[in-house]
C-alpha positions in Angstrom: -3.3 1.5 -3.0 -1.0 0.7 -0.5 1.5 -2.2 -1.2 0.6 -5.1 1.2 3.6 -7.3 0.6 5.9 -7.9 3.5 9.4 -7.0 3.3 12.1 -8.7 5.1 15.6 -7.1 5.5 18.2 -10.0 6.6 21.2 -8.2 8.1 18.6 -5.2 9.0 20.6 -4.6 12.1 23.5 -3.3 10.0 24.0 0.0 8.7 22.6 -0.7 4.9 20.0 -3.0 6.2 18.9 -0.6 8.9 18.7 2.3 6.3 17.0 0.4 3.8 14.4 -1.0 6.2 13.8 2.2 8.2 13.1 4.1 4.7 10.8 1.6 3.5 8.8 1.5 6.7 8.6 5.3 6.6 7.0 4.9 3.2 4.2 2.7 4.9 5.8 -0.5 4.0 5.5 -3.5 6.5 9.0 -4.5 7.1 11.0 -6.9 9.3 14.3 -6.8 10.3 16.2 -9.9 10.4 19.4 -10.8 12.4 21.5 -13.9 13.6 20.2 -13.0 16.9 16.6 -12.2 17.8 17.3 -9.8 20.5 19.5 -7.8 18.2 16.8 -7.7 15.6 14.1 -6.7 18.1 16.2 -3.8 19.6 17.1 -2.5 16.4 13.4 -2.4 15.4 12.5 -0.9 18.6 15.2 1.8 18.1 14.2 2.8 14.6 10.5 2.6 15.0 8.0 3.3 12.4 6.2 -0.1 12.8 9.2 -2.2 12.4 9.5 -5.6 13.9 12.5 -8.0 14.5 13.2 -11.6 14.0 15.8 -13.9 13.7 17.0 -14.3 10.0 15.4 -17.7 9.4 11.7 -16.2 10.8 12.4 -13.1 9.0 13.0 -15.1 5.6 9.8 -17.2 6.3 7.5 -13.9 6.9 8.8 -12.0 4.1 7.1 -11.8 0.5 10.4 -10.0 -0.8 13.7 -10.7 1.1 16.4 -8.3 0.9 20.0 -9.6 2.0 22.2 -6.9 3.1 25.1 -8.7 4.7 28.8 -8.5 3.9 30.5 -10.7 1.3 32.1 -12.7 3.7 28.8 -13.5 5.4 27.2 -14.2 2.1 27.4 -18.0 1.8 26.4 -18.7 5.4 23.5 -16.3 5.5 22.1 -17.6 2.0 22.4 -21.1 3.3 20.5 -20.1 6.5 17.5 -18.6 4.7 17.5 -21.1 1.7 14.6 -23.4 3.0 12.3 -20.4 3.6 12.6 -18.4 0.5 11.6 -20.9 -2.2 9.2 -18.8 -4.6 10.2 -15.5 -3.3 12.2 -12.5 -4.8 15.3 -12.2 -3.0 17.1 -8.7 -3.3 20.8 -9.2 -3.1 23.0 -6.0 -2.3 26.1 -8.0 -1.8 29.4 -6.2 -2.9 32.4 -8.5 -3.2 34.8 -6.4 -1.2 37.7 -8.4 0.3 39.3 -6.1 2.8 42.0 -4.5 3.1 42.0 -3.8 -0.8 38.5 -2.6 -1.0 39.5 0.0 -3.5 40.5 -2.8 -6.1 37.6 -4.5 -8.2 37.7 -8.2 -6.8 34.7 -10.0 -8.5 34.1 -13.8 -7.6 34.7 -16.6 -10.1 30.9 -16.7 -10.7 31.2 -13.2 -12.2 29.3 -11.4 -9.7 27.9 -11.8 -6.1 24.4 -11.7 -7.5 25.2 -14.6 -10.0 26.6 -16.4 -7.2 23.7 -16.1 -5.0 21.4 -17.3 -7.7 23.5 -20.3 -8.0 23.5 -21.2 -4.5 19.6 -20.6 -4.1 18.6 -22.4 -7.3 15.7 -22.1 -9.6 13.3 -21.9 -7.1 14.3 -18.3 -6.0 14.2 -15.4 -8.1 17.3 -13.1 -7.2 17.5 -9.4 -8.1 20.4 -7.2 -7.5 20.2 -3.7 -6.3 21.4 -0.9 -3.8 25.1 -1.2 -4.2 26.2 2.4 -4.9 24.3 4.2 -2.4 25.9 5.4 1.1 24.3 3.7 4.1 24.8 6.8 6.1 23.1 8.9 3.7 20.3 6.6 3.4 19.7 6.7 7.2 19.0 10.5 7.0 15.8 11.9 5.9 17.5 14.2 3.4 17.0 13.8 -0.4 19.7 11.6 -1.9 20.7 12.7 -5.4 21.6 8.9 -6.3 20.0 6.4 -8.5 19.8 2.6 -7.9 20.4 0.2 -10.6 18.5 -2.9 -10.5 19.7 -6.1 -12.2 17.5 -9.5 -12.6 16.3 -12.0 -15.3 12.7 -11.7 -14.4 11.4 -8.5 -15.8 8.4 -8.4 -13.3 10.5 -9.0 -10.3 13.1 -6.5 -11.3 10.2 -3.9 -11.7 9.2 -4.9 -8.1 12.4 -3.9 -6.9 12.6 -0.8 -9.0 9.4 0.5 -7.4 11.1 -0.5 -3.9 14.0 1.8 -4.5 11.3 4.4 -5.3 9.5 4.0 -2.4 12.8 4.5 -0.3 13.1 7.9 -2.0 15.6 6.9 -4.8 15.4 6.5 -8.4 15.3 2.8 -9.5 16.4 2.0 -13.0 16.3 -1.1 -14.8 19.9 -2.3 -15.4 19.2 -5.4 -17.5 20.0 -9.1 -16.8 21.5 -10.5 -13.4 24.9 -10.8 -15.0 25.1 -6.9 -15.4 25.1 -6.7 -11.5 28.9 -7.1 -12.1 29.1 -3.4 -13.4 27.5 -2.0 -10.1 29.5 -4.4 -7.8 32.5 -3.3 -9.3 31.6 0.4 -9.3 31.5 0.3 -5.6 35.3 -0.2 -5.3 35.7 2.7 -7.8 33.5 4.9 -5.7 35.5 4.1 -2.5 38.4 5.1 -4.2 36.9 8.5 -5.5 35.7 9.0 -1.8 39.0 8.9 -0.5 41.0 10.7 -3.3 38.7 13.6 -3.7 37.2 13.5 0.1 33.6 12.9 -1.0 31.2 12.1 1.6 29.8 9.1 -0.2 30.0 9.3 -4.0 27.1 7.8 -5.8 25.8 7.3 -9.4 23.3 9.5 -11.5 22.1 8.4 -15.0 21.8 11.5 -17.2 19.3 12.1 -20.1 15.4 12.0 -20.4 14.5 8.5 -19.3 11.2 7.2 -20.9 9.9 4.6 -18.4 9.8 1.0 -20.0 6.6 -0.5 -21.3 5.5 -3.6 -19.4 
C-alpha cells in the first residue's frame, strides 16, 4: 500500500535536502521542497522532477505530514522559528550537524548536548523531533547508485522513530533505530570524525555500516 503522507523537506534546494527529496519522490512519495524563497524551491522542484513541488518554507511546513529539516547548523535557529507555527502535532526530522567552520573536523556539540535536543527544546512538546541522515554523503545520495551506508535514527517516540526508519528505507538506505533523542549526539559527533577520515584517507564520502545479523524490533 502506498504511503500517502506528504513529506516536506525544508532546505530542500540545498545538497542534502535535494538528495533526500529526490530519492523519496522516486520511491513514489509525495514530496514538497521548501526554501526561503519560493522561486528557488519551484526551480529546484522543476529541475529534479519526479512530481516534486516547491513552496516557501512556511507553506511547505504547513502542507507536510512529516517535515524534514536539512539546513546548516548556523541556520537552525532561524529556520525552526520560521516553521514552528506550522508544525504542531507533526513529526520533524532534524538532520542538523553542529559543524562550526573552519574547524569542522573537531566535534563541537552545542550546550544542549546535541542539535536534535536543541531543536526539541525550541519547538516544544507539541512537536515530535526525530533525528536522522547525519552520516550519509549528500553527493552520493543524489546518484542512483546503491549506497552501502546505514542511517541511524533517534527519537523518544518509538512510533515516530519507526516512521523515519521506514523513510530511510524508502530512500534506498537502511534505517536503524538508534534509541532516544539524546543519543543523536553520537551520530552528530561522528560527522566530524568522518570528515577527518575523508581528508586523511582520501575517501569519497565515508559512511557508517552496522555489522551483525540485525533482527527487526518488535512493535
